[in-house]
SEGU-412385 format. One record per residue: residue number from 0; x, y, z of N, C-alpha, C in turn. Coordinates in steps of 0.2 Angstrom, whole numbers, plus 5000, padded with zeros to 4 digits. Atoms other than C-alpha are relative to their C-alpha. Layout:
nr	n.X	n.Y	n.Z	ca.X	ca.Y	ca.Z	c.X	c.Y	c.Z
NUM	X	Y	Z	X	Y	Z	X	Y	Z
...
END
This chain:
nr	n.X	n.Y	n.Z	ca.X	ca.Y	ca.Z	c.X	c.Y	c.Z
0	5006	4996	5002	5521	5415	5604	5001	5007	5003
1	5000	4993	4997	5522	5434	5607	4993	5002	5000
2	5007	4997	4999	5506	5441	5615	5000	5006	5003
3	5001	4993	4997	5500	5458	5619	4993	4999	5003
4	5006	5001	4998	5486	5455	5631	4998	4993	4998
5	5002	5006	5003	5476	5441	5623	5001	5000	4992
6	4998	5000	5008	5482	5446	5605	5006	4995	4999
7	4994	5004	5002	5493	5432	5598	5003	5003	4993
8	4997	4996	5005	5505	5440	5586	5006	4996	4996
9	4995	5004	5004	5516	5425	5580	5006	5000	5004
10	4993	5001	4996	5534	5420	5585	5004	5006	5000
11	4995	4994	5001	5543	5436	5579	4996	5005	4996
12	5004	4996	5004	5530	5449	5574	5004	5006	4997
13	4997	4994	5003	5534	5463	5562	4995	5006	5001
14	5005	4994	4999	5525	5480	5567	5001	5005	4995
15	4999	4993	5004	5522	5495	5556	5000	5005	5005
16	4999	4995	4996	5528	5510	5565	4994	5005	4999
17	5004	4994	5001	5516	5525	5568	5004	5005	4998
18	4996	4995	5003	5522	5538	5557	4995	5006	4997
19	5004	4995	5002	5514	5555	5555	5000	5001	4993
20	5002	4999	5007	5506	5558	5538	5002	4995	4996
21	4998	5006	5004	5511	5541	5533	4996	4994	5001
22	5003	5006	4998	5503	5527	5543	4992	5001	5000
23	5007	4999	5001	5485	5531	5537	4997	4994	4998
24	5003	5006	5003	5472	5518	5532	5002	4998	4993
25	4998	5003	5006	5477	5517	5514	5007	4997	5000
26	4994	5003	5000	5495	5514	5518	5000	4994	5004
27	5000	5006	4996	5491	5502	5532	4997	4994	4996
28	5003	5006	5004	5480	5492	5519	5006	4997	4996
29	4995	5003	5004	5495	5489	5508	5005	4996	5004
30	4996	5003	4996	5506	5485	5522	4998	4993	5003
31	5003	5006	4998	5494	5472	5529	5000	4995	4995
32	5000	5005	5006	5493	5464	5512	5007	4997	4999
33	4994	5003	5001	5511	5462	5512	5004	4998	5006
34	4996	5003	4995	5515	5455	5529	5000	5003	5007
35	5000	4997	4994	5513	5467	5543	4996	4997	5005
36	5003	5004	4995	5508	5458	5559	4995	5005	5005
37	5004	4996	4996	5502	5473	5569	5002	5007	4998
38	4999	4993	5002	5500	5491	5564	4997	5005	5005
39	5002	4994	4996	5498	5508	5573	4998	5005	4995
40	5002	4994	5004	5489	5523	5567	5006	5006	5001
41	4996	4994	4999	5498	5540	5565	4998	5002	5007
42	5002	4998	4993	5499	5548	5582	4995	5006	5000
43	5006	4996	4999	5484	5558	5588	5001	5004	5006
44	5000	4995	4994	5484	5574	5599	4994	4998	5004
45	5005	5001	4995	5475	5571	5615	4996	5006	5000
46	5004	4994	5000	5470	5589	5615	4995	5000	4994
47	5004	5000	5006	5463	5587	5597	4994	4996	5001
48	5005	5005	4999	5453	5572	5602	4994	5003	5005
49	5005	4997	4995	5445	5581	5617	4996	5006	4997
50	5004	4994	5004	5441	5597	5606	4996	4998	4994
51	5004	5003	5006	5433	5585	5593	5003	5003	4993
52	4998	4998	5006	5445	5592	5580	5000	4995	4994
53	5002	5004	5006	5441	5585	5563	5006	4996	4998
54	4994	5004	5003	5459	5580	5558	5002	4994	5005
55	4999	5005	4995	5461	5571	5575	4995	4994	5000
56	5005	5005	5000	5445	5562	5574	5000	4995	4994
57	4999	5004	5006	5448	5556	5556	5005	4995	5001
58	4994	5004	4999	5464	5548	5562	4997	4993	5004
59	5003	5006	4996	5453	5536	5573	4997	4995	4996
60	5003	5005	5005	5447	5527	5557	5004	4994	5000
61	4997	5006	5001	5451	5509	5558	4995	4995	4997
62	5005	5004	5003	5444	5495	5548	5002	4992	5002
63	5000	5007	4998	5441	5476	5551	5006	4996	4997
64	4995	5004	5004	5453	5470	5538	5007	5001	5003
65	4993	4998	4998	5468	5478	5547	5002	4997	5007
66	4999	5002	4993	5466	5470	5564	5005	4995	5000
67	5000	4996	4994	5475	5469	5575	5004	5007	4999
68	4998	4993	5001	5478	5488	5575	5000	5004	5007
69	5000	4996	4995	5483	5500	5588	4999	5008	4999
70	5001	4992	5001	5478	5519	5590	5005	5003	5005
71	4995	4997	4996	5492	5530	5596	4998	5007	5002
72	5001	4993	4998	5490	5546	5606	5006	5003	5003
73	4994	4997	4996	5502	5559	5613	4997	5007	5003
74	5002	4994	4996	5500	5574	5625	5005	5001	5006
75	4996	4999	4994	5508	5582	5640	4996	5001	5006
76	5004	5000	4994	5493	5583	5652	4997	4994	5002
77	5003	5007	4998	5488	5568	5662	4993	5000	4999
78	5007	5001	5000	5470	5572	5663	4997	5000	4993
79	5002	5000	5007	5469	5576	5644	5001	4993	4997
80	4999	5007	5003	5477	5559	5640	4995	4995	5003
81	5005	5005	4998	5465	5550	5651	4994	5001	4996
82	5006	4999	5004	5450	5558	5642	5001	4998	4993
83	4999	5002	5007	5458	5555	5625	5000	4992	5000
84	5000	5007	5000	5461	5537	5630	4993	4997	5000
85	5007	5003	5000	5442	5534	5634	4997	5001	4993
86	5003	4999	5007	5438	5542	5616	5003	4995	4996
87	4997	5005	5005	5451	5530	5608	4997	4993	5001
88	5003	5006	4999	5444	5515	5617	4993	4999	4997
89	5007	5000	5003	5426	5519	5610	5001	4999	4993
90	4999	5001	5008	5434	5518	5592	5001	4992	4999
91	4999	5008	5001	5437	5499	5596	5007	4998	4997
92	4994	5003	5003	5455	5497	5592	5002	4994	5005
93	4998	5006	4996	5464	5481	5599	5005	5002	5005
94	4994	4997	4996	5478	5492	5607	4999	5007	5001
95	4999	4993	4999	5480	5509	5614	5008	5001	5001
96	4993	4999	4999	5498	5515	5612	5001	5007	5002
97	4998	4993	4998	5506	5530	5620	5007	5002	4997
98	4994	4998	5004	5519	5540	5610	5004	5004	5005
99	4995	4997	4996	5534	5544	5621	5006	5001	4996
100	4994	5000	5004	5546	5545	5607	5001	5005	4994
101	4999	4995	5006	5542	5559	5594	5005	5005	5002
102	4995	4995	4999	5557	5570	5593	4999	5007	4998
103	5000	4993	5004	5551	5585	5583	4998	5005	5005
104	5001	4994	4995	5551	5602	5592	4993	5001	5002
105	5007	4998	4998	5533	5606	5591	4996	4995	5005
106	5003	5005	4995	5529	5590	5601	5005	4999	5006
107	4995	5002	4994	5545	5586	5612	5001	5006	5004
108	4998	4994	4996	5548	5604	5617	4994	5003	5004
109	5006	4999	4996	5530	5605	5624	4999	4995	5006
110	5000	5005	4994	5534	5590	5636	4996	4994	4998
111	5003	5006	5002	5525	5577	5625	5005	4996	4996
112	4995	5005	5004	5532	5563	5614	5006	4999	5004
113	4994	5001	4997	5550	5562	5618	5002	5005	5006
114	4999	4995	4995	5549	5577	5629	4999	4998	5007
115	5002	5003	4994	5542	5567	5643	5006	4996	5003
116	4994	5003	4998	5559	5558	5644	5004	5004	5005
117	4997	4996	4995	5565	5573	5654	4997	5000	5007
118	5004	5000	4993	5552	5569	5668	4997	4993	5000
119	5002	5007	5000	5552	5550	5670	4994	4999	5005
120	5005	5001	4995	5541	5551	5686	4993	5002	4997
121	5007	4998	5003	5527	5560	5676	4999	4995	4994
122	5001	5005	5005	5529	5548	5662	4997	4994	5003
123	5002	5006	4997	5526	5533	5674	4993	5002	5003
124	5007	4998	4998	5511	5543	5682	4995	5000	4995
125	5005	4999	5005	5503	5547	5666	4998	4993	4997
126	5001	5007	5002	5505	5529	5660	4995	4996	5004
127	5004	5004	4995	5497	5522	5676	4993	5003	4999
128	5007	4997	5000	5482	5534	5674	4996	4997	4993
129	5003	5002	5007	5479	5529	5655	4998	4992	5001
130	5002	5007	4999	5480	5510	5660	4994	4999	5004
131	5006	5001	4996	5467	5513	5673	4994	5002	4996
132	5006	4997	5003	5456	5523	5661	4997	4995	4995
133	5002	5004	5005	5454	5509	5648	5000	4992	5002
134	5000	5008	4999	5450	5490	5647	5004	4996	4994
135	4996	5003	5005	5461	5487	5632	5007	5000	5001
136	4993	5000	4998	5480	5483	5632	5003	5007	4998
137	4996	4994	5001	5491	5498	5633	5007	4999	4999
138	4993	5001	5001	5508	5499	5625	5003	5007	4999
139	4997	4994	5000	5521	5512	5624	5006	5000	4994
140	4995	4999	5005	5533	5518	5610	5004	5006	5003
141	4996	4995	4998	5548	5528	5616	5007	4999	4997
142	4993	5000	5002	5567	5531	5614	5004	4999	5006
143	4996	5002	4994	5582	5527	5624	5000	5005	5005
144	5000	4995	4995	5582	5544	5633	5000	5006	4996
145	5000	4994	5004	5582	5562	5629	5007	5002	4997
146	4994	4999	5003	5601	5563	5627	5005	4994	5002
147	4996	5005	4999	5616	5551	5628	5001	4999	5008
148	4999	5001	4993	5619	5555	5646	4994	5000	5005
149	5006	5001	4996	5601	5553	5652	4996	4994	4998
150	5003	5006	5002	5598	5536	5646	4998	4996	5006
151	5002	5004	4994	5588	5526	5659	4994	4995	4997
152	5005	5004	5003	5578	5514	5647	4999	4994	5004
153	5002	5006	4996	5580	5499	5658	4996	5001	5005
154	5004	4998	4994	5573	5507	5673	4993	5002	4997
155	5007	4998	5002	5559	5515	5662	4996	4995	4997
156	5004	5006	5002	5554	5499	5654	4997	4996	5006
157	5003	5003	4994	5552	5491	5671	4995	5004	5003
158	5005	4996	4996	5543	5505	5679	4993	5000	4996
159	5006	5000	5004	5531	5506	5664	4996	4993	5000
160	5003	5007	4999	5528	5487	5665	4996	5000	5007
161	5003	5000	4993	5524	5489	5684	4994	5004	5000
162	5007	4997	4999	5510	5501	5681	4995	4998	4994
163	5005	5004	5004	5502	5490	5668	5001	5000	4992
164	4999	5001	5007	5509	5492	5650	5001	4993	4998
165	4999	5007	5002	5509	5476	5640	5005	4998	4995
166	4994	5001	5004	5523	5479	5628	5003	5007	4999
167	4996	4994	5001	5536	5492	5624	5004	5000	4993
168	4996	5000	5006	5543	5497	5607	5005	5006	5001
169	4995	4995	4999	5560	5506	5608	5004	5002	4994
170	4995	4997	5005	5568	5517	5595	5006	5001	5003
171	4993	5001	4997	5586	5514	5598	5004	5006	4999
172	4996	4993	5000	5591	5533	5597	4997	5004	5006
173	5002	4995	4995	5590	5547	5609	4996	5005	4996
174	5004	4995	5003	5579	5562	5606	5005	5005	4997
175	4996	4995	5003	5594	5573	5603	5003	4997	4993
176	4998	5003	5006	5599	5561	5589	4995	5001	4994
177	5005	4999	5005	5583	5564	5580	5000	4993	4996
178	4999	5006	5004	5585	5552	5565	5007	4999	4997
179	4993	5000	5002	5604	5554	5563	5004	4995	5004
180	4996	5004	4997	5618	5543	5567	4997	4993	5000
181	5002	5007	5000	5616	5524	5570	4996	4998	5006
182	5004	5002	4994	5603	5517	5581	5004	4995	5004
183	4996	5004	4996	5611	5508	5596	4996	4995	5004
184	5004	5005	4997	5602	5492	5599	5003	4996	5006
185	4997	5004	4994	5614	5486	5613	4996	5002	5006
186	5005	4998	4994	5602	5495	5625	4994	4995	5000
187	5006	5005	5000	5588	5483	5620	5002	4994	5003
188	4998	5006	4997	5599	5469	5625	5000	5001	5008
189	5000	4999	4993	5601	5477	5642	4992	5000	5003
190	5007	5001	4998	5582	5479	5643	4997	4993	5001
191	5002	5007	5000	5579	5461	5639	5003	4996	5005
192	4996	5004	4995	5592	5455	5651	4997	5002	5007
193	5003	4998	4993	5582	5463	5666	4996	4994	5002
194	5004	5005	4998	5575	5448	5675	4993	5001	5002
195	5007	4999	4998	5560	5457	5681	4996	5002	4994
196	5004	4998	5005	5554	5462	5664	4998	4994	4996
197	5003	5006	5003	5542	5450	5656	4995	5002	4994
198	5004	4998	5006	5533	5460	5643	5004	5000	4993
199	4996	5000	5007	5537	5460	5624	5004	5006	4999
200	4996	4994	5001	5551	5472	5619	5001	5000	4992
201	5000	5000	5008	5550	5477	5600	5006	5006	4999
202	4994	4996	5002	5566	5485	5592	4998	5004	4994
203	5001	4996	5006	5565	5500	5580	5006	5004	4999
204	4995	4995	5002	5577	5510	5570	5005	4996	4996
205	4995	5003	5005	5588	5506	5555	4998	4994	4996
206	5002	5007	5004	5579	5490	5549	4998	5002	4993
207	5001	4999	5007	5580	5492	5530	5001	4995	4995
208	4999	5006	5005	5583	5475	5523	4999	4994	5004
209	5001	5006	4997	5580	5457	5527	5006	4998	5004
210	4994	5002	4997	5598	5454	5531	5002	5003	5006
211	4999	4996	4994	5599	5468	5544	4995	4997	5005
212	5005	5003	4996	5583	5461	5551	5002	4994	5004
213	4998	5006	4997	5590	5444	5554	5006	5001	5004
214	4994	4998	4996	5607	5451	5560	4997	5002	5007
215	5002	4997	4994	5598	5461	5573	4995	4996	5004
216	5004	5005	4996	5585	5448	5578	5005	4995	5004
217	4996	5005	4997	5599	5436	5581	5005	5003	5006
218	4995	4997	4996	5610	5448	5590	4997	5004	5007
219	5002	4996	4995	5599	5458	5601	4994	4998	5004
220	5005	5004	4995	5586	5446	5609	4993	5003	5000
221	5006	4997	4999	5571	5457	5605	4994	4995	4998
222	5006	5005	5001	5553	5449	5603	4997	5001	4993
223	5003	4998	5006	5549	5458	5587	5003	5006	4998
224	4997	4994	5003	5553	5473	5576	4995	5004	4997
225	5005	4995	5002	5544	5489	5572	5004	5003	4994
226	4997	4998	5006	5548	5495	5554	4996	5007	4998
227	5003	4994	5002	5545	5513	5549	5002	5003	4993
228	4998	4997	5006	5554	5523	5536	5001	4995	4994
229	4998	5004	5005	5560	5508	5526	4993	4997	4996
230	5006	5003	5003	5542	5503	5523	4996	5005	4995
231	5003	4995	5004	5537	5520	5515	5001	4999	4992
232	5000	5002	5008	5533	5516	5496	5003	4993	4999
233	4997	5007	5000	5540	5498	5500	4997	4996	5005
234	5003	5005	4995	5527	5488	5509	5002	4993	5000
235	4997	5007	5001	5535	5472	5503	5005	4998	5005
236	4995	5002	4995	5548	5473	5516	4998	4995	5005
237	5002	5005	4994	5538	5464	5529	5000	4993	4997
238	4999	5007	5002	5536	5448	5518	5007	4998	4998
239	4994	5001	5002	5553	5450	5512	5004	4997	5006
240	4996	5002	4993	5560	5449	5530	4997	4993	5002
241	5003	5007	4998	5548	5434	5534	5003	4995	4996
242	4997	5005	5004	5554	5425	5519	5007	4998	5001
243	4993	5001	4999	5572	5428	5523	5001	4996	5007
244	5000	5004	4994	5569	5422	5541	4999	4993	4999
245	5002	5007	5001	5561	5406	5535	5005	4996	4996
246	4996	5004	5005	5573	5401	5521	5007	5002	4999
247	4993	4997	5001	5589	5412	5522	5001	5002	4993
248	5000	4998	5007	5585	5417	5504	4996	5007	4999
249	5004	4994	5002	5580	5434	5497	4995	4999	4995
250	5005	5000	5005	5564	5436	5488	5002	5005	4994
251	4999	4996	5005	5565	5443	5471	4996	5007	5001
252	5003	4993	4999	5561	5462	5471	4993	5000	4996
253	5006	5000	5004	5543	5466	5466	5001	5003	4993
254	4999	4998	5007	5542	5468	5447	4995	5006	4999
255	5004	4994	5002	5534	5483	5438	4993	4999	5001
256	5007	5001	5000	5517	5475	5437	4998	5000	5008
257	5001	5000	4993	5517	5472	5456	5000	5008	5003
258	4999	4993	4997	5523	5490	5460	4994	5004	4997
259	5005	4996	5002	5510	5498	5449	4993	4998	5003
260	5006	5002	4997	5496	5487	5456	4999	5002	5007
261	5001	4998	4993	5500	5491	5474	5000	5008	5000
262	5001	4992	5000	5502	5510	5470	4993	5002	4998
263	5007	4998	5001	5485	5510	5462	4995	4998	5005
264	5005	5002	4995	5477	5501	5476	5001	5005	5006
265	4999	4995	4995	5485	5513	5488	4997	5007	4998
266	5003	4994	5003	5480	5528	5477	4992	5000	5001
267	5007	5001	5000	5462	5521	5476	4997	5001	5007
268	5002	5000	4993	5460	5519	5495	5001	5008	5002
269	4999	4994	4997	5468	5536	5498	4994	5005	4997
270	5005	4995	5003	5455	5545	5486	4993	4998	5003
271	5006	5002	4997	5441	5535	5493	4999	5003	5008
272	5000	4998	4993	5446	5540	5511	5000	5007	5001
273	4999	4992	4999	5451	5558	5509	4997	5004	4995
274	5002	4996	5006	5443	5563	5493	5005	5001	4995
275	4995	5000	5005	5451	5566	5477	5006	5005	5001
276	4994	4995	5000	5461	5582	5480	5005	4998	5006
277	4995	5002	4995	5468	5577	5497	5003	4993	4999
278	4997	5007	5001	5470	5559	5493	5006	5000	4995
279	4994	5000	5005	5481	5563	5478	5006	5004	5003
280	4994	4996	4997	5491	5576	5488	5004	4995	5005
281	4996	5004	4995	5495	5563	5502	5003	4994	4997
282	4997	5005	5004	5500	5550	5489	5007	5002	4998
283	4994	4998	5004	5514	5561	5482	5007	4998	5004
284	4994	5002	4996	5527	5556	5496	5002	4993	4999
285	4998	5007	5001	5526	5538	5491	5003	4998	4993
286	4998	5002	5007	5530	5538	5472	5007	4999	4999
287	4993	5001	5001	5548	5540	5473	5003	4993	5002
288	4998	5007	4997	5550	5524	5484	4997	4994	4996
289	5004	5005	5004	5537	5514	5474	5004	4998	4994
290	4997	5001	5006	5548	5516	5459	5008	5001	5000
291	4993	4999	4999	5565	5518	5466	5005	4996	4996
292	4995	5004	5004	5580	5513	5455	4998	5000	4993
293	5002	5000	5008	5571	5515	5438	5003	5006	4997
294	4996	4994	5003	5582	5525	5426	4995	5005	4997
295	5003	4995	5004	5576	5541	5419	4993	5001	5002
296	5007	5000	4998	5560	5541	5430	4998	5007	5002
297	5002	4993	4997	5561	5559	5436	4995	5003	4996
298	5006	4996	5003	5549	5566	5422	4994	4997	5002
299	5006	5003	4998	5536	5553	5427	4998	5002	5007
300	5001	4998	4993	5538	5557	5445	4997	5007	5000
301	5002	4993	5000	5537	5575	5442	4993	5001	4998
302	5007	4999	5003	5521	5573	5432	4995	4997	5005
303	5005	5003	4995	5513	5562	5446	4999	5004	5006
304	5001	4996	4994	5517	5574	5460	4997	5007	4998
305	5004	4994	5002	5509	5588	5450	4993	4999	4998
306	5007	5002	5002	5494	5579	5444	4995	5002	5005
307	5005	4997	4995	5478	5586	5451	4994	4995	5000
308	5006	5005	5000	5466	5572	5446	5002	4993	5000
309	4999	5007	4999	5464	5554	5449	5002	4997	4993
310	4999	5003	5007	5463	5550	5430	5007	5002	4998
311	4994	4998	5002	5479	5560	5427	5006	4995	5003
312	4995	5004	4996	5489	5550	5440	5000	4993	4996
313	5001	5007	5003	5482	5533	5433	5003	5000	4993
314	4997	5000	5007	5487	5539	5415	5007	5000	5000
315	4992	5000	5000	5505	5542	5420	5002	4993	5002
316	4998	5007	4998	5505	5525	5429	5000	4995	4994
317	5001	5004	5006	5499	5517	5413	5006	5001	4995
318	4995	4998	5004	5512	5526	5403	5007	4997	5003
319	4994	5003	4997	5526	5520	5415	5000	4992	4999
320	5001	5007	5001	5519	5502	5413	5002	4998	4992
321	4999	5001	5007	5521	5504	5394	5008	5001	4998
322	4993	4998	5001	5538	5513	5394	5005	4995	5003
323	4996	5004	4997	5546	5501	5406	4998	4993	5000
324	5003	5007	5000	5538	5485	5401	5005	4995	5000
325	4995	5005	5000	5554	5476	5399	5006	5001	5006
326	4995	4999	4995	5563	5483	5414	5000	4995	5006
327	5000	5005	4995	5569	5471	5427	5003	5004	5007
328	4997	4998	4994	5572	5476	5445	5006	4996	5003
END
């Protein structure tokens, strides 16, 4: 049984990665329904929380149905991160997660996210202060290192454990790789082989099929997996992986009725949570993946991503159901 603090997550939990502009409550709802064991929010700026910025505060929204859920924060100032951690704890998540992995310039080049991998001592000091500031489990998501020649992930995991984190998720790329090349999970084996390490280690990067999930589970000795990009528009991946683990057989791909039902549920929640205009706008990134592989789908997608009302999107989905009634995935 994998545990984070007192949270029991099962024998080999599958986690939904914190993804900016993706891992919001509507998306988490459909991932929870389809097998995610633990989910994290989008990352939230510590400075935004302290300044009471509306966008940052809204990202604190969590719902009872999605527990266990973690709220993730990022920043480059220790005092600000301490203050933000206290604000997060008041929102009553099950876990507080620290983002030490975001590679984008506007975050990493300011010393936050993966940028802190250039200063491991500061990373450890910041983590220690955050752990002291809250009474809920603290976890970390990070990368292997800033670059190939600065990888110190075995040392980093141990030092972060020693100041109190209760699990670590490792995206098996460096910051310089961004999302290119292949994730190198061999480093996760090295982390797990450290006899001093006893916290759960979750692997992240390139898990996009049940077969690869099983291969990596068997090969790299991790305690669970965090899935990000492969779940966008395809929340079924969590249950598909679990079924493959249990039976060695692949589940049939979701049929058109399932895809439309989940798309509508996602859309409904998005509109309820963000309002019609913003809710529709934020759904647009998901349509391609929900209906990936369908022939001649481009005109329908084009209409959905330009539709400006809830009724218009639903009308297009109804049209898709009619036109592709006999299509098999």
